[in-house]
N, C-alpha and C positions, 0 to 999 in steps of 0.2 A: 535361423536368426530373423527376427522381425525388424522392419524399419518403420519407425513411428515418428510422426511429425505433430507438433503442437503449435497452433497459430494463436498468438496472443499479442496482436499489434495494438497495445493500449498503454496505460500508464504504469508507473513503477510498482505500485501496490498490486495491480492486477497481474503483472508478470510474476511477481514473487508468489502470490497465491496460486497461480496456475502451475508453478513448479511442482505442486503436489500431485499433479497428474503423472509426471515422470516417476516420482517416488512410489506411487501406487502401481503403475504399470510394470515397474521392475520386479514386483512381487509375482506378477503373472508371467512375464518373459524376462528372466534375469539377464539373458545374453542379448537382449534387444539393443538396437542403436536408436537412441531417442534424440531428435533434433528439435530445436525451438526457434520459431520465427518470431522476432520481436523488434520493436523500434530500437534504433542504435543507442539512444540515450538511456535505455533501461537495462542494458546487458549486465551492469554491475551487480544486480541482485541474484543472478544465476551463474555467474562465472565461478569456476572451480566446483560446481555442483557435480558430484560423482554419478548422479542419475541422468545427467544430460551430456551427450557426447559432442554435439555440434550446435553452435549458435548462429543462426542466419540473421544477421543484423540488417534491418531495412530502414531506409530514410523515409520518414513520414511524408514529406513534401514530394519526393521523387515518386513514391508509390501511387500518388494521386494522378500521375500522368499515365494515360491509357497505354501507350507503347511499353512503358516500363512494367505495368501490371501484366500485359500480355507476355512479355519476356519471362517474368517470374512464374506465371502459370505454366509456360512451356518447360521451364527448368524443373519445377516440382513434378510435372508429369514424367519428365525424363528420369528423375531420381527414383521413381518406382517405390513409393511408400506403400506399405501394407495397411497401415492404420493412420488416420488423421483425426486429431481432436481439434475442434474449433470453439473454444470458449469465447473468442472475440465475436463471432457470429454477426459480422457486418457483410455488406455486399462484396467487398474485396475478397475476404476470406471464404465466403460461400462460393464464389466463382472458382477460387483455387481448389476448393474441395471437389466441386462438381466436375472439373476437367482433369483431376489428378489421376484418375483410374484406380485409386485406392479401393480395395474391396470393402474396407470398413471405414466409414466416415461418421464421426460422432460430433454433434453440435447442438447448441441450444435452440429450442423451438420458441419463437417469440410470441408471447401472449396467446398461446394455444391455437395459433393460426397455422394452417398448412400452406407452405409456400407453393408457388406455381411449379417450380422445378425441384427435382429431387436432389437438393444439395447434399443431404446426409442420408446414409443408409439407416442411421439410428438417431432420429431427432429426439432430444431429451427436454422435457419441460422443466421450468424452474420449480423448485420446491415451494410449497405454499407457505410454510413457516419453518423456522429453525427448530432443531431438536437436540442440538449439541452446543457446548460452551464455545466452540470455535466460531460461531456466528454463521449466518445464512450464506454469505458470499463464499466462504470456504466450503461449506457443505455442498453448495451447488456445483462447485468445480470438482470436488471429489466424486459427487454423484454422476458426473459425466462418465467416469471410469467404472464405478461400481454398478451402474445401471446396465452395462454391457458385458463386463467381465467379472468373474467370480473372484473377489478379493476378500480373503478371510479376515484380515486385520487392517482395515484401511488406515492410512496415515493422514492426520488432520492438522499437524503442526508444521508450518513452513520453516525451513532452516536456511541460513546463509553460511556458506563454508569458507573459512579463511585459511590462507596458507600460514605457515609458522612465521614468516617474515611480516605478514600483515598483522598477525596477533601482537607482534612486537612494535607496532606503530608507536613512535615516541614523542610526538609533538606536544602531548600534555604532561610529559614526565616532570616538568618543572613545577607543576601545580600540585601542592600538597594537601589540598582540600577537595571535597566532592565537587564534581563538575556536572551541572545540570544542563543538558541540551534543551534549549527552548526553541521550538518551531514558531518563530514570531510571525511568520506569514504563511498562509496556506498555499497550495499549489495553484490556486486561482483566486481572484479577488472575492469570489463568492464563498470561498473557504477560509477567509481571513477575518479575524475579529477587528473591531474598530481600534485604530492605533492607540487612542488614549486609554483604552481598556488594557491593551498589552503593556503599556508603560506602567499602569497601576499594578498589574500582576508581577511584573519584573521587580518593581520597587518593593512589593510585599515580600517576595522571596528573598531578595538581597538584604532587606532590613530584619528579617526574621531568622535567617539561617546563615551560618558562617560557611558559605559555599560560593562557588563561581557559577555564573550563568553564561553559557556559550550560545550566541545567536546562530540559528540556522535559517537559511533563506535560499532561494534560487539565485543564480548569478545575475539575472536581469532585475532582481529585487534589491540589489545592494543599496541603491539610493534611498529606498523606502526604509530599509533596515537602519541606515545611518540616521534617518530622521527620528526613528523610534529611540535609538541609542541616545541621541542628543537631548531627548526629553527625560531620560531616566536620571534618578537622583544619585544612585550609588554606582557610578561608572567604573570605579576601581574594582568592582566585583563582577564586571562584565568583560568577557573575552571577545574581542573583535578582531584581533590580529591573527587568529587561526581560522582558516576556512578551506574547505575542499570543494572544488567546482565540478567534481565528477561523482557519480553515485558510488563507485568503488572506494573512492577516497572518503566519502561520508561514512560508508560502512565501517572503515577502519577507525575513523574518528569517533563514531558513536560507540564502537566496541570498548573504547577507553573511558567513556562517560559513565556516571553513576546511574542516571535515569533520564527520562525524557518527559517534558511537558510541552504540549503543542496542539496546534490545529490538526484536525483529522486529515490523514493523507498517507502517502507512501512512506514517510519517515517513521510513522507509528508502526506500520507493518515490519519495517526493517528492524526497528528496536525490539519488537517482540520476537522476531526471528533470531535475534542476537541474545535473547533471554534477559533483556533489560526491562526494569519496571517502567510503566507508562501511565501518564495521566492525559487523556484525550479530551479536547474541547471540540464538540461537533458543531458543524454549521447547521442551522435550522432545517435546511432542505435535505440533508443527508439522512438516510434511513439507518438509525442506530442498530436495529435488529440485524441488518445485513453486515455491517462493518465493525461492530463492537465485538472483537474476538477475545476469547479467554479471560473475560472480565470476572474477577472474583472479589472485587472491592478492596483488595489489598495490594497484590502485585500489579494488577492492571485494573484501572478504573477510569471513569469518564463522566462527563456532564453533557447533557443535551437539554435544550430549552423545554422540550416536551416533558422531561423528568420533573421540572420545577413548575411548569405552567401547562398541564395537560389539556386545558380547555382553550388555550390560546389559538391553536390552529389544528387541522387534521392531518393525517398521513396520506390522504387521498393523492393519487398520482398527479392529477391535474393541478391540485393545490400546490404540491411540491414543485412542479414545473414553474408555476408563477413566482413562487418564493425564490427559486434558483435565479430567475432573471434579475431580481433585486432583493437580496435577503437582509439589507441594511436595517430596515425597521425592526425586524425580529431579532437580529444580532444585537441591537441596542438594548433589548430586554434581558439579554444574558450578561448581566453586569458583573464586575469583579466582586461585589458584595454577595452575589449569588454563587459565584464560583469558589471563593475562598473557603467557605465551610466544608466543602468536599476536598479541596486541594490541600488544606492544612494537615488533616490526619494522614493523608498519603505521604506528604513530605516528612512529617514527624516519624512515621514508621521506617522510612528508608534512609533518613538522615539522623539516626539516633546519635546523640552526643554532639551535634552540630547546631543545636538551637541556641541563638544568642541570648 
């Protein structure tokens, strides 16, 4: 039996996508024990996953303390992993790999540079471009496994596994019309549309379709969500009294919704893993090629400012970094009038019979 560790100390979407490493390695070593080291607030997307045996939940702030990092390194070394995957590929995880004594250590090589220390036995470069509908971010993570191990039929679709009781989540049972989960705020201010644009989109949906809109936002964003709600015209069609403040709770809630509309982020990946239709609004600085997964223009579709105005700015890495610092000017160019022509056919397809 092989002991395998995957280190993905990052955000919710990254952890969900990295779960594909376990799904693929189980094809190579069916009896392996696969552990995942992730931040404690992300565990909800990999709980109950049959490919993952143990979750090592890490507190992000605590791990930044050197004594805690040293203790963790010693623990991982003591646990004697045979194989370690490091899709996180930051200094913390690289040091864990280096001192782990694992015979096989696989991680991303950054920008084709060779590090001073041999953190990995198998440094893997990022793919130059995507070749599959799953998007480049997923391809890169699966490539970590397929570049080292012979995997005949790689798995590219992340899944979230619900228990029977979780499938019977009942907080939306009283609502007899479609419920649209609307990610009104992104995971960061840089991933959030201007609030007046969000209001216009919510008003458009509630005026056009006989459906409910359920606001999603992070717990610390409640005040901002309330400000958006206060400006909306059709408040009786907006659900504000149902909210889940944990990722696993959101997973159960999203599983009962009809579809998702929202800013790009972890909730989009969760919705896709639950097989729910998604309409994604990308921040100008986010690379659509990497994060737009399984888009077919019907079940999953999106809009990016570069789709509509390809000459407005470039995808150069340095340009995107400057945009990320303050994307507000470019976000203002992605108006509701630009979004609605793409959003309307998506909603009409998935909400047949509910057009007002």
